[in-house]
N, C-alpha and C positions, 0 to 999 in steps of 0.2 A: 810398378811398371805396367801392369795390366790395366790399372785404373787410368794411367796416363794415356795409354793407347786409346781407350774409349773416349777420353776427353778430347784428344787430338782429332779423332774421327768426327766427333760431334762438332767441334769448332770448324773443321774444314767444310763439313756439310753446310753449316750456317753461313760461312763466308761465301761458298759457291751459290747458295740460295740468294743471298743479298746481291751478289754480282749478277745473277740471272735476272732478278727483279729489276735492277738498274738498267740492264740491257733491254728488257721488255718495255720498261717505262719510256726509255729513249726512243724505242721503235714506235710506240703509240703516239708520242708527241710528234715524231717525224712524219708519220702517216697522217696525222691530223693536219699538219702543215701541207702535206701533199694534197689532201682533200680541199684545203683552202685555195691552193693555187689552181686546182682543177675547176673548182666552183667559180673562181674569178675569171678563168678563161671562158667558161660557158656563159657567164652572166653578161659578157660583152659581145656575145654572138658567135664565138668561135665554135667549130664543129667538134664532134666527139674525138676525132683523132688528135686534134690540138689539145683537147682536155686531157687525154690519156698521156700525151707527151709531157705536159706540165706536171702531172702526177708522178710520172717516172723520174723526171729530172729532180723533183723535190725529194724523192725517196732514195736518192743515191747513197746517202750516209748509212742506210740500214739495208742496202741491197746486196751486200756481199762483195766479192772481188770482181773486178772488171774482166770480161772475157775477150776483149779486143786487145790485140798485141800492138805495141808501139815500137818504132825504131828510135830508141832513146840514145842520145849521145853519151859518150863516156863521161862518168862523173869526175869532175876535177874540183875538189873542195879546197885543196891547198892547205890542209891541216897538218900533213906530215912534215913539210919543210919547217914549219914553225913549231918547234918542240917546246918552247916556253909557254907557260899557262896564259900569259897575257896575249900572246899572238894567236893562240887557238881560240880564246874567248872573243877577240876582235874579229876573227874570221867568221865565227859562228853568228855574231850579231850582224855581219855584213850580208850574209846569204839570206834569201827569202825562206820562210818556213814551208815545209811540205816537200815531198819528193818530186823529182822531175816527172814521174808517171802521173802523180796527182795534178800537176800543172797542165800536162797534156790532156788529161781528162776534162779539166775545167775549160780548157780552150775549145774542146769539141762540143760542149753543151749548146752553144748557139747554132752550130751546124746540125746538131741532132734535132733541135727545135724546128729547123727548116726542112727536115726530111719529109718526103711525100707519103711514105707508107711504112709499114712495119719492117719488111725485109731490108729496105734501104736504111732505116734507122739502126738496125742491128749491125750493119757494117761500120757505123760511126761510133756508137756506144752500145754496149750490152753488158748486163750484170747477171750474176748467177741466180738471183732471187726475183728477177723481173718476170720469169715464167710463172711464178707463184703469186703474182699480183693481179688483182681484178679491180676495175673502176666501174662503179654503178652510179647511174644518174636517175633521180626522180624529180620531175618537174610537171607543173599543171599542163594538161592538154588543152584547156579552154583559155588560152592566152589571146585576148581580143585586142591587145595593144593599148588599152586604155589604162589599165592598172598593172603594175609589175607583179608577177607571180613569185613564189618562193621555191627555189630549187634546192635540192639536197644531194650532195655527192658523198659517196662512201668508198673508201679505199681499203681493201683488204690485202694482206700479204702474210705468207707463212714464214715464221721466224724460227730458226733452229734453236733448240734448247741445249743449254750446257749440261743440265742434269735431266735425265728421263726418269721421272718418278715411277712410271709403270715398269720400266726396266729394272729399277732398283728393287721394286717389290717382287718382281719375278726372280731376282737374284743373279741376273746376268745381262750383259749388254749384247744385243744382237744387231746385225747390219742388214737384215733382209728387207724387202720392200714393205712388208706389213709393219715393221717396227719403225720405219722412217716417219710414219704419221704420228707415232707416239713421241718421237724425238723433236717434234716441232709444234708450234702453237700459232694459230692464225690470229694476228692482231688486226685491229680495225680503227680507222680514223674517219670521222664524219664531220661535215661542215655544211651549214645552211646559210643561204643569202638570197637577196632579192634578185630576180632575173630582170635586168634593166633593158636588154636589147630589144624587146618588143616595142618599147617606147620610141625608138629612133631608127629601127631598121626592120624590114619585113622578115617574118619568121619563115624560113625555107624548110623547116623540119629536118635540119641536118643531123 
């Protein structure tokens, strides 16, 4: 029994480590996609705020829960009256996937992209990990309009960890402010592309 306990603990740790790796890998791929969307926005001449909004919208899948409340209608699935398996299966295929809250969030993305500033955008959409996101831009300063320069966008976001290795080594899980840094890991996505807008519009240094 003692040997089984050690085996179960080791197996659970391995499973949680694999699950954590999968979450971090998905976060890195999503942030790389967010950097791609931000670089695309900048390459066509949009300003930094539009570039940041594009990165935020693309990072929604790994940005935690939505902090904006919605007045959702009462759910009426119609599953209870149909007690037979065929009726429940037919009803499940008839409804669109995703919750009503997710559909409301998706419907608000265009309105979010049209917001004028950060406080206005937070009233439309806001997620718990957006405060831990940073978007940095590197582009040549000597754009003469004759040849396109190469810009690089980097999106960083702090992702919470399922297992805190440092806390495990210390022998206890703590919840103070200092340990919060140890329970998260900053992920980064980078994308480079040619900046085309100096070729067809004046660079206003936005």
